[in-house]
C-alpha positions as a printed NumPy array, in Angstrom:
array([[ 27.585, -59.013, -76.952],
       [ 25.783, -55.782, -75.914],
       [ 27.704, -52.625, -75.382],
       [ 26.832, -51.087, -72.056],
       [ 25.403, -47.55 , -72.084],
       [ 27.908, -44.821, -71.188],
       [ 27.198, -43.017, -67.994],
       [ 25.713, -39.703, -68.572],
       [ 28.069, -36.736, -67.685],
       [ 27.47 , -32.981, -67.598],
       [ 29.029, -30.966, -70.22 ],
       [ 32.248, -29.457, -68.663],
       [ 31.342, -25.909, -69.602],
       [ 28.198, -25.861, -67.562],
       [ 28.687, -25.22 , -63.83 ],
       [ 26.421, -27.107, -61.226],
       [ 23.921, -24.807, -59.871],
       [ 20.932, -25.251, -57.319],
       [ 17.759, -23.71 , -58.384],
       [ 16.982, -20.385, -56.798],
       [ 14.2  , -20.765, -54.178],
       [ 10.986, -19.05 , -55.374],
       [  9.829, -15.944, -53.339],
       [  6.978, -18.019, -51.649],
       [  9.733, -20.524, -50.533],
       [ 12.012, -17.883, -49.138],
       [  9.253, -16.559, -47.059],
       [  8.23 , -19.859, -45.74 ],
       [ 11.947, -20.111, -44.431],
       [ 11.996, -16.661, -43.169],
       [  8.69 , -16.355, -41.486],
       [  9.01 , -18.859, -38.298],
       [ 12.255, -17.219, -37.322],
       [ 10.647, -13.795, -37.671],
       [  7.775, -14.816, -35.799],
       [  9.752, -16.15 , -32.957],
       [ 11.889, -13.174, -32.835],
       [  9.001, -10.878, -32.871],
       [  7.283, -12.801, -29.927],
       [ 10.519, -12.471, -27.962],
       [ 10.896,  -8.812, -28.53 ],
       [  7.266,  -7.896, -27.59 ],
       [  7.462, -10.101, -24.487],
       [ 10.462,  -8.09 , -23.459],
       [  8.657,  -4.92 , -24.015],
       [  5.619,  -6.028, -22.055],
       [  7.854,  -7.085, -18.987],
       [  9.879,  -3.747, -19.134],
       [  6.544,  -1.718, -19.189],
       [  5.383,  -3.572, -16.133],
       [  8.628,  -3.198, -14.333],
       [  8.686,   0.581, -15.26 ],
       [  5.092,   1.131, -13.85 ],
       [  5.872,  -0.85 , -10.624],
       [  9.142,   1.113, -10.01 ],
       [  7.188,   4.479, -10.467],
       [  4.688,   3.389,  -7.944],
       [  7.394,   2.617,  -5.438],
       [  9.074,   5.946,  -6.23 ],
       [  6.026,   7.993,  -5.654],
       [  5.659,   6.29 ,  -2.163],
       [  9.177,   6.955,  -1.357],
       [  8.994,  10.482,  -2.704],
       [  5.876,  11.207,  -0.604],
       [  7.543,   9.918,   2.502],
       [ 10.667,  12.035,   1.852],
       [  8.469,  15.048,   1.473],
       [  6.611,  14.588,   4.521],
       [  9.886,  13.97 ,   6.576],
       [ 11.377,  17.047,   4.887],
       [  8.227,  19.302,   5.771],
       [  8.381,  18.099,   9.454],
       [ 12.088,  18.929,   9.672],
       [ 11.604,  22.39 ,   8.162],
       [  8.722,  23.114,  10.471],
       [ 10.372,  21.738,  13.713],
       [ 11.55 ,  25.167,  15.069],
       [  7.939,  26.369,  15.245],
       [  6.31 ,  22.976,  16.022],
       [  4.172,  22.805,  19.075],
       [  5.761,  19.772,  21.046],
       [  3.216,  20.042,  23.988],
       [  4.438,  18.521,  27.21 ],
       [  7.759,  17.734,  25.477],
       [  8.652,  21.29 ,  24.81 ],
       [ 10.766,  21.821,  27.673],
       [ 12.735,  18.777,  27.402],
       [ 16.493,  19.543,  26.74 ],
       [ 17.614,  18.882,  23.344],
       [ 14.373,  17.472,  22.008],
       [ 14.275,  19.511,  18.915],
       [ 17.88 ,  18.586,  18.069],
       [ 17.243,  14.916,  18.735],
       [ 13.962,  14.958,  16.565],
       [ 15.804,  16.89 ,  13.739],
       [ 18.662,  14.12 ,  13.801],
       [ 16.117,  11.404,  13.523],
       [ 14.266,  13.224,  10.796],
       [ 17.548,  13.716,   8.899],
       [ 18.28 ,  10.056,   9.086],
       [ 14.984,   9.119,   7.719],
       [ 15.34 ,  11.781,   4.936],
       [ 18.433,  10.151,   3.881],
       [ 16.857,   6.746,   3.96 ],
       [ 13.854,   7.828,   1.869],
       [ 16.257,   9.608,  -0.552],
       [ 18.142,   6.368,  -0.972],
       [ 14.982,   4.235,  -1.598],
       [ 13.682,   6.974,  -4.205],
       [ 17.11 ,   6.666,  -6.09 ],
       [ 16.796,   2.87 ,  -5.951],
       [ 13.374,   2.952,  -7.412],
       [ 14.559,   5.258, -10.134],
       [ 17.209,   2.745, -10.894],
       [ 14.616,   0.076, -11.428],
       [ 12.832,   2.07 , -14.05 ],
       [ 15.669,   1.001, -16.537],
       [ 15.263,  -2.173, -18.177],
       [ 18.315,  -3.75 , -19.851],
       [ 18.339,  -3.298, -23.624],
       [ 17.655,  -6.305, -25.515],
       [ 19.275,  -6.   , -28.954],
       [ 17.999,  -8.221, -31.688],
       [ 21.129, -10.63 , -32.173],
       [ 18.991, -12.932, -34.424],
       [ 17.624, -10.451, -36.932],
       [ 16.074, -12.328, -39.695],
       [ 15.477,  -9.421, -42.036],
       [ 12.2  ,  -7.678, -42.873],
       [ 11.021, -10.329, -45.382],
       [ 10.706,  -7.572, -47.997],
       [  7.801,  -5.98 , -46.276],
       [  5.741,  -9.177, -46.06 ],
       [  3.406,  -9.807, -43.108],
       [  5.071, -11.535, -40.189],
       [  2.   , -13.08 , -39.05 ],
       [ -1.078, -12.115, -40.908],
       [ -1.259,  -8.237, -41.597],
       [  1.622,  -6.356, -39.856],
       [  5.044,  -6.19 , -41.476],
       [  8.331,  -5.939, -39.393],
       [  8.4  ,  -2.131, -40.134],
       [  4.817,  -1.782, -38.932],
       [  5.725,  -3.763, -35.567],
       [  8.799,  -1.576, -35.201],
       [  6.667,   1.677, -35.707],
       [  4.42 ,   0.606, -32.85 ],
       [  7.346,  -0.217, -30.695],
       [  9.021,   2.987, -31.282],
       [  5.692,   4.745, -30.34 ],
       [  5.825,   2.963, -27.081],
       [  9.434,   3.692, -26.304],
       [  8.976,   7.404, -26.996],
       [  6.507,   7.757, -24.461],
       [  8.608,   6.16 , -21.675],
       [ 11.702,   8.004, -22.827],
       [  9.849,  11.274, -22.49 ],
       [  8.414,  10.429, -19.157],
       [ 11.719,   9.045, -17.895],
       [ 13.178,  12.579, -18.514],
       [ 10.431,  14.312, -16.663],
       [ 10.912,  11.805, -13.7  ],
       [ 14.538,  12.611, -13.592],
       [ 13.753,  16.209, -13.332],
       [ 11.464,  15.742, -10.529],
       [ 14.081,  13.45 ,  -8.913],
       [ 16.625,  16.249,  -8.906],
       [ 14.086,  18.347,  -6.987],
       [ 13.331,  15.651,  -4.415],
       [ 16.995,  14.798,  -3.724],
       [ 17.904,  18.344,  -3.651],
       [ 15.716,  19.244,  -0.764],
       [ 17.759,  17.202,   1.549],
       [ 20.964,  18.767,   0.439],
       [ 19.68 ,  22.286,   1.266],
       [ 19.539,  21.522,   4.798],
       [ 22.011,  22.977,   7.176],
       [ 25.67 ,  22.888,   6.331],
       [ 24.939,  21.578,   2.709],
       [ 23.009,  25.025,   1.879],
       [ 25.168,  25.616,  -1.206],
       [ 25.05 ,  22.129,  -2.57 ],
       [ 22.855,  21.709,  -5.776],
       [ 22.283,  19.064,  -8.317],
       [ 22.339,  19.951, -11.979],
       [ 20.79 ,  18.056, -14.892],
       [ 24.291,  16.927, -16.172],
       [ 25.243,  15.456, -12.699],
       [ 25.256,  11.64 , -12.218],
       [ 22.575,  10.828,  -9.746],
       [ 24.387,   7.57 ,  -8.915],
       [ 27.739,   6.074, -10.052],
       [ 27.512,   4.595, -13.345],
       [ 24.267,   6.261, -14.397],
       [ 25.846,   7.716, -17.634],
       [ 27.15 ,   4.367, -18.61 ],
       [ 23.654,   3.024, -18.073],
       [ 21.899,   5.544, -19.986],
       [ 24.455,   4.939, -22.796],
       [ 23.917,   1.078, -22.8  ],
       [ 20.246,   1.38 , -23.157],
       [ 20.482,   4.084, -25.881],
       [ 19.07 ,   7.027, -23.954],
       [ 22.401,   8.746, -24.019],
       [ 24.778,   9.539, -26.879],
       [ 28.178,  10.554, -25.843],
       [ 28.508,  12.431, -22.734],
       [ 25.129,  14.343, -22.984],
       [ 21.756,  13.279, -21.881],
       [ 19.373,  15.702, -23.431],
       [ 16.901,  17.194, -20.912],
       [ 13.039,  17.242, -21.409],
       [ 11.561,  19.374, -24.023],
       [ 10.572,  22.908, -23.224],
       [ 12.62 ,  22.605, -20.03 ],
       [ 13.619,  25.954, -18.448],
       [ 16.892,  25.624, -16.323],
       [ 15.905,  28.923, -14.536],
       [ 12.659,  27.253, -13.078],
       [ 14.674,  24.214, -11.624],
       [ 14.752,  24.76 ,  -7.85 ],
       [ 17.789,  22.472,  -7.377],
       [ 19.727,  24.986,  -9.254],
       [ 19.007,  27.704,  -6.887],
       [ 20.87 ,  27.029,  -3.697],
       [ 18.945,  27.925,  -0.537],
       [ 15.587,  28.209,  -2.388],
       [ 13.474,  25.582,  -0.801],
       [ 10.365,  24.836,  -2.768],
       [  6.899,  25.665,  -0.98 ],
       [  4.726,  22.924,   0.401],
       [  2.26 ,  23.59 ,  -2.521],
       [  5.015,  23.13 ,  -5.264],
       [  6.157,  19.736,  -3.585],
       [  2.628,  18.553,  -3.742],
       [  2.465,  19.5  ,  -7.438],
       [  5.79 ,  17.524,  -7.986],
       [  4.214,  14.461,  -6.302],
       [  1.051,  14.789,  -8.377],
       [  3.043,  15.106, -11.516],
       [  5.155,  12.041, -10.718],
       [  1.82 ,   9.994, -10.077],
       [  0.143,  11.186, -13.233],
       [  2.746,  10.046, -15.791],
       [  2.186,  12.999, -17.909],
       [  3.643,  11.574, -20.999],
       [  2.168,   8.094, -20.748],
       [ -0.979,   7.457, -22.701],
       [ -2.241,   4.475, -20.971],
       [ -5.248,   4.046, -23.353],
       [ -2.994,   4.106, -26.369],
       [ -0.548,   1.573, -24.676],
       [ -3.505,  -0.716, -24.161],
       [ -4.54 ,  -0.255, -27.771],
       [ -1.019,  -1.191, -29.094],
       [ -0.658,  -4.295, -26.985],
       [ -4.136,  -5.437, -27.901],
       [ -3.269,  -5.001, -31.595],
       [ -0.054,  -6.854, -31.204],
       [ -1.617,  -9.653, -29.056],
       [ -4.319, -10.119, -31.669],
       [ -1.908, -10.241, -34.598],
       [  0.303, -12.87 , -32.82 ],
       [ -2.494, -14.782, -31.252],
       [ -0.806, -14.693, -27.842],
       [ -1.262, -12.983, -24.435],
       [  1.713, -10.915, -23.359],
       [  0.789,  -9.977, -19.959]])
């Protein structure tokens, strides 16, 4: 009678272990998730850029309308009304209408400013940096982040300049008539919840939102009650708003072109 072979057993002193994946195997597991995350993040950046530029264009239109109405109101006492000049109360009625339009355009300008802020999209599925390996073909996670930071810094700098101009535009309405002593300061909230919004998207740390670099408080007209800016100054403000002084459109195009070529997708 044959004796059956004993079932092989693992020696008790050896723990069961799975072989560690090789570096190349780990990268194969990491790369698809990293690529998906990178596409999502850059798609969000592209959409935020377009939203910001559209809001800036709307803001300039509203600011131009506000300035025109303000100048009409300021010039009303000396304005030649032609055959209407002897109509009782015509200037007061015209001023009342202009004041309402001034308030309307101020609100529309403030709404455009709010639209410049895109909700922050934190990376909740961070798959790591892959040890510096390329995510697609050439660029590592760190290199993608460096390009994104370059973009963000442009818009942060320009956002602060836009807010500075917004203080001036909104203040010209406050300096009419009984509101002569009212002024806006950099630290004031321009709308309820602005500070919370700035903190939520990472533009404000604590209670302070740092002003633009090389900003001189003494030059801010909104902090000098009763000092209405000249027509020429208001035109410079409008031109500066439109120019996007801190935005290098050529460089932005280069960055997105590089990213699209690397990812082999079209972001916009």
